[in-house]
N, C-alpha and C positions, 0 to 999 in steps of 0.2 A: 670464164673458163678458157676461152680461146687465147686470151693473153697469157694465162698460166701455162698452157700447153706450148704456146709460141716461145715463151721465155725459157721453159725447161728444156725444150728441144734445142733452142739456140745455144744455151750454155753447154749442153751435152756435146753438141757438134763442134763448137769452137774451142772449148777447154779440154775435152777428152779425146776428140777425134781429129783435131788440127784443122778444121775448116776455117776459112777466113771469115771475117765479120759480115761480109756481103752475101757470099754463097750460102753460108750457114743460115742466114735469115730467110733466104728464099725457100730453102728446104723446110725450115721450121714453120714458116707460114703455111706451106702446103699441108703439113701434118695438122696444123691447127684448123685449117678450112675443113678437112674431113671430120674432125671431132665436132666442130661447131655445127656442121650440117646435120649430123646425127642428133645432137642435142636440140637444135632448133626444131627439127622434125618431130622429135619425141615430146618436147615440152613447150617451148616458146610459141610455136605456131601449130601445135597439135591439131589435127583434123582440118587444117587449111591447105589450100593448094589445089592445083588442077593439072591435068595432063600426065599423070603418072610420075613415079619416083625418078625415072631416068631423065625426063624432061625437067622436072623440078631440080634435080641435082645439077644438070647442065646450066640452067639459069642461075642457080645459086653460085656455081663456080665462076660464071661470067661476072656476076655482081661482086664476088670476092676479088676478082682480078682488078676491078675498078677501085676497090678498097685497098688492094695491095699497092696500086700505083700511088695513091695518096700517102699510105703508110710508108712505103719504101723511100719516097722522095724526102720526107721529113727525117726518117731514120738515117739515111745516107748523108743528108746535109749536116745533121748534128755530129755524126762521126767525123766527117771531113773537116767541119769548122772547128771542132774541139779536140780532134785527134783522140777520140775516145778509145781507151784500151779495152781488151776483151772482158776484163773483170767488171767493167762498168757499163755494159751494154743495155742494162735494164732501163736506164734513163732515155737513151734514144729510142729504144723499143716502145716505151710507154708514150712518148710524144708522138711517135708514128702511129701507135694504136689509136690514140685520140683523133688523129687526123683521118684515119680510115674508118672509124666507128660510125660516123654519120652516113657515109656512103654505103657501108655494108648493111647496117640495120634498116635503113630506108629501102634499099634495094631488095633485101630479103622480104620485108613486110609487103612491099607493093609489087614486086615482080615474082620472086621465087615462091613465096607462100601466099600469093594473092588468092583470096577466096573465089570459088567458082561463082560466076554471075548467076543471080537469081532469075529463074525462069518462071513465067506465070503458069499456074497449074492448069490442067486441061479443063477444070470445072469453071474457071473464070473466063468470061467472054472478054475479048479485047475491047478497050475503050477507045472510041473514035475521037480524034483531035478536032474539036469544034472551035478552036481559037480563031480561025479565019472566017467564021460565019458571022 
């Protein structure tokens, strides 16, 4: 869904509003991050996470910035190497999305939506470490 939003906003900005291929992608990615955070929170990682929504959103945005770096380097390199016209931006966008996907999914799973640490219940007595005996 993030890719669809990213592509739709990118084409809208570049073809209809005259943004260039690079600034249009940065703004489109920003919109896609907001949409994917909402979707991940509602479905993919529902019920997971700790520290409240604001902290979770901040960590998610930080993770997405790492994904953006990978995404944008590939996107820009393809455009520059092949002089990709505005009408064909979906190719570089898809390659960039693949590059950023691993970073963003793993970061979301292990950082932004990390499950709260399990705490022993009050009824359980702590177990002593007897390995040194």
